[in-house]
C-alpha positions, 0 to 999 in steps of 0.5 A: 541086814536080815542076819544082823536084825535076827542076831540082835533079836536073838541076843536080846531074847537069849539074855532075857532067858538066861537072866530069868533062868539063872535068877529062878535057879538061884531062888530055888537053890537059896530057899529049897537047898539053903545054898546058892551061887556066889556069882549068880548076881554078877552074871545076871548083871552081865546078861542085863548089860548085854541086853541093854546095849544091844536093845538100844540099837534094836529100839532105834531100828524098830522106832520104839524110843520115846520122842517128843514130836508134838510140834514136828507133827504140825510141820509140812512133810518137807520140814518134818523130814528136815527136822528128822535129818537134824535129829538123826545127825544130833543123835549120831554126834551123841553116839559118837561121843559116847562111843569114843568115851566108852572105848577109851574106858574099855582100853584103860580097863584092859590096861589095868587088868581088873577081874570081875568080883565073882567071876574069873573074867576081866572087867574090860571083856564085859565092858566091851559091850558098851562101845559095841552096842553104841557102834551098832546104834550108830549104824542104825542111825546111819540107816535111818539117815540114809532112808530119810535122805533117799526118800525111803522114809518121810520122817523120823519114826518114834514111839507114839504112846498116846496113839497106842493107848487110845487104840488099846482103849478103843479095842477094850471099850468099843462104843 
């Protein structure tokens, strides 16, 4: 599990670094040398797509996705756990639908054999990040479901922007 966690983090970091570096290089080439790479924007878009689809599962793993849990927080711990299990099951249904649809799309694009506009890469090879990312996201939801069912987690963990903002404000303005 630690290897998968680290791989996820490395992919996200490398894609962000590659996007930033390539964009910087393109700006320098354009404004200093009056030149540039025709493929830079398309490759940056590919890096961004990889970062996004791996980032979805990372967000699920670390609990950084936004959720509306104001009512859930009013429930007893047992009911909160039950609502969390239902939410995870519904999320797995959604992930399953998107995974199936994206896999079908990738297979159709493979049959068509269209390449990217500026790079000699078949489009399906880039689009394969969609089902892979959602498969990883499904795996992360299964981990959460297991933790809820076995008691390792008491409830579904979501990002709490209000609490974070209040903590930040308290640190900046201690009275």
